MDAnalysis code that builds the backbone (N, CA, C; Angstrom):
import MDAnalysis as mda
import numpy as np

u = mda.Universe.empty(264, n_residues=88, atom_resindex=np.repeat(np.arange(88), 3), trajectory=True)
u.add_TopologyAttr("name", ["N", "CA", "C"] * 88)
u.add_TopologyAttr("resid", np.arange(1, 89))
u.add_TopologyAttr("resname", ["MET", "GLY", "ARG", "PHE", "PRO", "GLU", "LYS", "VAL", "ASP", "SER", "LYS", "PHE", "ARG", "PHE", "VAL", "LEU", "LEU", "ALA", "ALA", "ARG", "ARG", "ALA", "GLU", "GLN", "LEU", "ILE", "ARG", "GLY", "ALA", "GLN", "GLU", "ARG", "MET", "PRO", "ARG", "GLU", "SER", "PRO", "LYS", "PHE", "ALA", "ARG", "HIS", "ALA", "MET", "SER", "GLU", "MET", "GLN", "ARG", "ASP", "LEU", "VAL", "GLU", "TRP", "ASP", "PHE", "GLY", "GLU", "ALA", "PRO", "GLU", "SER", "SER", "ALA", "ALA", "ALA", "SER", "GLY", "GLU", "ASP", "GLY", "GLY", "SER", "GLN", "PRO", "GLY", "ASP", "ASP", "ALA", "PHE", "GLY", "PRO", "ARG", "GLY", "THR", "VAL", "HIS"])
u.atoms.positions = np.array([
    [-21.106, -34.296, -1.769],
    [-19.869, -34.512, -1.060],
    [-20.138, -35.089, 0.319],
    [-21.319, -34.960, 0.811],
    [-21.588, -35.433, 2.157],
    [-21.450, -34.306, 3.161],
    [-21.532, -34.655, 4.413],
    [-21.463, -33.623, 5.446],
    [-20.014, -33.306, 5.786],
    [-19.805, -32.168, 6.425],
    [-18.495, -31.864, 6.961],
    [-18.674, -31.280, 8.355],
    [-17.631, -31.367, 9.183],
    [-17.741, -30.952, 10.580],
    [-18.224, -29.508, 10.734],
    [-18.898, -29.225, 11.845],
    [-19.414, -27.882, 12.099],
    [-18.319, -26.828, 12.095],
    [-17.132, -27.173, 12.569],
    [-16.026, -26.222, 12.645],
    [-15.588, -25.750, 11.257],
    [-15.814, -26.565, 10.233],
    [-15.447, -26.204, 8.862],
    [-16.548, -25.300, 8.323],
    [-16.186, -24.076, 7.970],
    [-17.182, -23.071, 7.623],
    [-17.593, -23.037, 6.152],
    [-16.919, -23.786, 5.280],
    [-17.295, -23.773, 3.863],
    [-16.762, -25.017, 3.159],
    [-17.348, -25.308, 2.015],
    [-16.871, -26.423, 1.199],
    [-15.445, -26.161, 0.717],
    [-15.162, -24.904, 0.419],
    [-13.827, -24.534, -0.045],
    [-12.783, -24.889, 1.006],
    [-13.033, -24.513, 2.278],
    [-12.088, -24.819, 3.347],
    [-11.980, -26.332, 3.536],
    [-13.105, -27.044, 3.433],
    [-13.092, -28.501, 3.573],
    [-12.159, -29.121, 2.535],
    [-12.263, -28.672, 1.308],
    [-11.421, -29.218, 0.230],
    [-9.950, -28.896, 0.487],
    [-9.652, -27.668, 0.912],
    [-8.265, -27.305, 1.214],
    [-7.694, -28.156, 2.340],
    [-8.472, -28.332, 3.401],
    [-8.007, -29.130, 4.537],
    [-7.819, -30.595, 4.145],
    [-8.772, -31.126, 3.386],
    [-8.661, -32.525, 2.953],
    [-7.436, -32.718, 2.055],
    [-7.153, -31.729, 1.215],
    [-5.980, -31.824, 0.342],
    [-4.697, -31.835, 1.165],
    [-4.621, -30.973, 2.174],
    [-3.434, -30.959, 3.042],
    [-3.309, -32.267, 3.808],
    [-4.435, -32.794, 4.274],
    [-4.402, -34.058, 5.005],
    [-3.958, -35.185, 4.066],
    [-4.427, -35.173, 2.829],
    [-4.008, -36.185, 1.855],
    [-2.502, -36.128, 1.631],
    [-1.944, -34.913, 1.558],
    [-0.488, -34.782, 1.421],
    [0.224, -35.389, 2.626],
    [-0.312, -35.159, 3.812],
    [0.287, -35.742, 5.011],
    [0.260, -37.266, 4.935],
    [-0.858, -37.830, 4.496],
    [-0.977, -39.290, 4.383],
    [0.012, -39.834, 3.357],
    [0.164, -39.134, 2.249],
    [1.106, -39.556, 1.218],
    [2.518, -39.594, 1.778],
    [2.830, -38.631, 2.655],
    [4.172, -38.551, 3.244],
    [4.355, -39.467, 4.448],
    [3.344, -40.247, 4.782],
    [3.507, -41.257, 5.821],
    [2.828, -40.989, 7.147],
    [1.940, -40.013, 7.224],
    [1.240, -39.726, 8.481],
    [0.370, -40.912, 8.901],
    [0.164, -41.039, 10.186],
    [-0.653, -42.118, 10.743],
    [-2.116, -41.925, 10.344],
    [-2.732, -42.966, 9.828],
    [-4.150, -42.903, 9.475],
    [-4.992, -42.962, 10.746],
    [-6.101, -42.249, 10.760],
    [-6.963, -42.146, 11.943],
    [-8.120, -43.134, 11.940],
    [-8.269, -43.891, 10.859],
    [-9.347, -44.864, 10.743],
    [-8.938, -45.909, 9.715],
    [-9.597, -47.062, 9.740],
    [-9.280, -48.071, 8.718],
    [-9.561, -47.519, 7.321],
    [-8.725, -47.878, 6.409],
    [-8.842, -47.368, 5.038],
    [-10.053, -47.975, 4.330],
    [-10.878, -47.101, 3.755],
    [-12.053, -47.523, 2.986],
    [-11.822, -47.375, 1.484],
    [-10.829, -46.586, 1.119],
    [-10.530, -46.314, -0.285],
    [-9.020, -46.330, -0.478],
    [-8.562, -46.814, -1.615],
    [-7.117, -46.789, -1.862],
    [-6.608, -45.386, -2.188],
    [-7.522, -44.439, -2.423],
    [-7.130, -43.075, -2.792],
    [-6.929, -42.227, -1.541],
    [-5.800, -41.553, -1.481],
    [-5.476, -40.734, -0.323],
    [-6.477, -39.598, -0.124],
    [-6.905, -38.961, -1.218],
    [-7.837, -37.836, -1.104],
    [-9.170, -38.289, -0.510],
    [-9.681, -39.400, -0.960],
    [-10.947, -39.920, -0.421],
    [-10.797, -40.282, 1.053],
    [-9.684, -40.903, 1.390],
    [-9.450, -41.276, 2.789],
    [-9.352, -40.017, 3.657],
    [-8.663, -38.998, 3.167],
    [-8.535, -37.738, 3.910],
    [-9.906, -37.101, 4.112],
    [-10.749, -37.108, 3.085],
    [-12.092, -36.546, 3.224],
    [-12.912, -37.323, 4.246],
    [-12.772, -38.637, 4.255],
    [-13.490, -39.457, 5.239],
    [-13.043, -39.118, 6.654],
    [-11.745, -38.951, 6.852],
    [-11.241, -38.571, 8.174],
    [-11.779, -37.210, 8.592],
    [-11.807, -36.271, 7.658],
    [-12.325, -34.937, 7.953],
    [-13.821, -34.989, 8.273],
    [-14.580, -35.749, 7.489],
    [-16.024, -35.855, 7.718],
    [-16.332, -36.447, 9.086],
    [-15.499, -37.346, 9.550],
    [-15.711, -37.967, 10.865],
    [-15.068, -37.158, 11.995],
    [-14.528, -35.995, 11.643],
    [-13.925, -35.080, 12.611],
    [-12.791, -35.747, 13.387],
    [-11.963, -36.526, 12.680],
    [-10.848, -37.243, 13.293],
    [-9.529, -36.484, 13.204],
    [-9.526, -35.378, 12.479],
    [-8.304, -34.618, 12.268],
    [-8.464, -33.246, 12.913],
    [-7.519, -32.896, 13.779],
    [-7.542, -31.582, 14.415],
    [-6.943, -30.557, 13.462],
    [-7.499, -29.366, 13.449],
    [-6.961, -28.293, 12.635],
    [-7.382, -26.967, 13.248],
    [-6.695, -25.921, 12.852],
    [-7.089, -24.588, 13.290],
    [-6.811, -23.592, 12.174],
    [-7.208, -22.357, 12.391],
    [-7.050, -21.326, 11.373],
    [-5.636, -20.775, 11.314],
    [-4.794, -21.122, 12.267],
    [-3.430, -20.620, 12.290],
    [-3.374, -19.231, 12.892],
    [-2.204, -18.634, 12.813],
    [-2.020, -17.307, 13.366],
    [-2.728, -16.264, 12.517],
    [-3.155, -15.195, 13.162],
    [-3.791, -14.096, 12.442],
    [-2.759, -13.433, 11.531],
    [-3.195, -12.960, 10.378],
    [-2.259, -12.289, 9.472],
    [-1.664, -11.050, 10.128],
    [-0.421, -10.753, 9.788],
    [0.242, -9.563, 10.301],
    [-0.152, -8.364, 9.448],
    [0.454, -7.223, 9.730],
    [0.153, -6.023, 8.961],
    [0.506, -6.233, 7.494],
    [0.028, -5.357, 6.639],
    [0.277, -5.510, 5.203],
    [1.760, -5.417, 4.870],
    [2.557, -4.670, 5.639],
    [3.996, -4.569, 5.392],
    [4.670, -5.915, 5.632],
    [4.281, -6.611, 6.705],
    [4.864, -7.914, 7.002],
    [4.412, -8.947, 5.984],
    [3.173, -8.858, 5.568],
    [2.651, -9.822, 4.602],
    [3.361, -9.709, 3.258],
    [3.804, -8.496, 2.902],
    [4.488, -8.324, 1.625],
    [5.965, -8.669, 1.709],
    [6.464, -8.952, 2.928],
    [7.844, -9.361, 3.089],
    [8.798, -8.212, 3.300],
    [8.280, -6.996, 3.481],
    [9.145, -5.836, 3.635],
    [9.990, -5.887, 4.901],
    [9.469, -6.436, 5.983],
    [10.233, -6.474, 7.228],
    [10.544, -7.903, 7.661],
    [10.748, -8.779, 6.690],
    [11.140, -10.147, 7.011],
    [9.990, -11.039, 7.425],
    [8.751, -10.661, 7.134],
    [7.598, -11.478, 7.478],
    [7.591, -12.768, 6.689],
    [6.630, -13.596, 6.964],
    [6.566, -14.883, 6.284],
    [6.200, -14.699, 4.820],
    [6.698, -15.574, 4.007],
    [6.431, -15.560, 2.585],
    [5.337, -16.564, 2.274],
    [4.619, -16.400, 1.152],
    [3.618, -17.393, 0.780],
    [4.252, -18.779, 0.688],
    [3.599, -19.751, 1.252],
    [4.112, -21.117, 1.219],
    [4.963, -21.472, 2.410],
    [5.223, -20.506, 3.317],
    [6.061, -20.773, 4.488],
    [5.327, -21.551, 5.574],
    [3.995, -21.588, 5.510],
    [3.255, -22.255, 6.577],
    [3.474, -23.754, 6.506],
    [4.139, -24.290, 7.513],
    [4.479, -25.711, 7.548],
    [3.336, -26.514, 8.156],
    [3.315, -27.759, 7.827],
    [2.348, -28.644, 8.446],
    [2.686, -28.773, 9.913],
    [1.670, -28.951, 10.723],
    [1.875, -29.162, 12.154],
    [2.280, -30.596, 12.417],
    [2.117, -31.049, 13.639],
    [2.434, -32.446, 13.964],
    [1.598, -33.381, 13.096],
    [2.089, -34.555, 12.891],
    [1.351, -35.508, 12.060],
    [-0.068, -35.670, 12.594],
    [-1.028, -35.655, 11.682],
    [-2.419, -35.813, 12.057],
    [-3.095, -34.494, 12.377],
    [-2.358, -33.410, 12.365],
    [-2.925, -32.101, 12.632],
    [-2.734, -31.252, 11.397],
    [-3.799, -30.691, 10.889],
    [-3.738, -29.851, 9.707],
    [-3.775, -28.412, 10.153],
    [-2.822, -27.601, 9.684],
    [-2.791, -26.158, 10.001],
    [-3.018, -25.374, 8.761],
])
């Protein structure tokens, strides 16, 4: 697969981030480098490998009661994409 940025702690996280970035590109996000491949996933991986996309781990999980939705906490899938070009 090639190298990935130091901030990315595993291949699994790299694939998840690249997939989210590919979705952003499909929806019209600004590309961070000239396109080398017509495939969005490959282009997203190239951007990630060159450390051109900012991302973070997001907010820390809340207590187990909030995570299960008992007190109106976030539901799975509620995490929205950040600004274009930023993967959260």
